N, C-alpha and C positions, 0 to 999 in steps of 0.2 A: 730692672733687674733681669738678669739672665738673657738679655738681648744682645745681639751683635751690634757693634758700633764701628763704622768706618769713617775715617777722616782724622781730625785733630781735636784733642781736648785742650781747652784753655783754662789755666788756673790763674785767677785774678787775685793779686795780693794788694790789699789796701790798708791805709793807716786807720787808726780809730776814728778819725773824723771823715773818712770816706775817700781820701785821695789815693789814686792808683799809683803804686810804686813798682809793680812788676807784672808782666804778663808772661807766664811760662806756658809753652805749648809742648805737648807730648803726643805721640801717635795715639789714635783712638782705641787701639786694642790693648794699650798698657793700663795697668791698675792706677787709680788715683794717687796712691802713695808715691808713684814715680814722679809726680809733679813736685812733691816735697824734696825728693832726691835731686831733681833738676835745679833746685835752688842752690845746691852746692856749687854749681857752675856760674852763679851770679854774684853780685856784690851784696845781696840781701843779708842783713844780720838783724836779729831781733826775736821777739816772741811772736809765734804764729799760732793762731787759734783755728782749728779745722774741725771738720765733721769726723765721724767715726771711721772713715776710710783712710785717714791720715796717720794712723798709728804706725810708727816706724818699726822695722824689725829690730830686735834687741841688739843684734850685731852692728847695725848701722847707726844706732842712737849716739854712741860716743863720737862718731864722725860728724854728726850734726852739731853736737855740743862744741866740738873743737872749731867748727866753722862759725860759731856764734849764733846758731839757730836753735831756739828752744821751742818745742812743740807741745801744745796742749790740745787734746782732741777728745771729743765725746766718746764715751765707752760704747762698745758694741753689745748687743744682746748676747748673753751667755758668757761675757767676760767675768772672771773672778774678781778683778779689780773694779772697785766702784769709788767714785769721788764722794766726800762727805756731802750731805744734802745741800748745805749752803753754797758750797763750791759748784755743785752740779747746777743749781739755780743760776748762779752768776755766769757760768759758762753758757747755759742756754740763752740767757739774755744777751751776751756778747755775740753769740752765733746768730741770733735773730737780727741784730743790727747789721752784721756782716752780710747776711742774706738780703737785707733791704738794699744795700749798696750794689750788690751783684745784680739784683733784679732791676734796679734803676738803670744800671749800665746796659743790660740786655734789652730792656723794653724801650728806653728812650733813644737808644742809638741803633736799634735793629741789629744788635750784635750777633744774633744767631745766624744772620744771613751774610753771605759773601757774594759779591758780584764778579770777582776776579778769581780765576783758577790757579794762577801762578803763585808760588809761595812768596815771592818778593812783593807782589801787589797785595796779597793777603796781609802780610805783616805790616806793610805801610798803612793800609787801611785801618788795621787794628790799633796801631800806635797813634794814628791821627784821631781816632775816636777816644782813646785814653787821654790824650792831651786836651781835647775839647771838653771831656768830662771834668778833668781837673781844673781847667781854666774857667769853666762855668761856675764851679764851686768857689773859686777864688774871687771872681768878678762879683758874684752875688754877695759874698761876705764883705768885700770892699765897699760896696754901695748900699749895704743894709737891706738887701733883698733876702727872702728865705733861701737858705743855703741849698736846699734840695729842689729849687725851682729850675726848670730847664728852658725857661722862656728865652734866654739869651744864647742858647746852645748853637743855633744855626749861625748867628752873627760871629760868634767866636770861632766856630769851625771854618 
């Protein structure tokens, strides 16, 4: 919080079972909600669950709805709006699972590091990792291994 960040912020969009469907990148100096607006330029349609930084501006909300993107985000401290307790618990549980997928992606694939400085190589490396991540989940499910096992990741990559 309140720190300067230089580089690229990556927003990972995954299905409820943990498959990556989109990697949206925005400049590091932009607010997280800009990742939500960047989805307007993709083919993504569906319900998105995000943290409290993803609350859209009121004037942009109809634009998202027209594009088929429905947003549910945790409330910020000081918000007048509050979810009913049972919905807040369900949202926290969904967010926990999403954070697990993101952490798996980052830790198992060293996703925080990049070896190449050119944008083209950076994007190619990111998408290769996303494909390997998805292929591992599919391979594990197909052969009856634990879905979140990464033992076959290097072979698939």
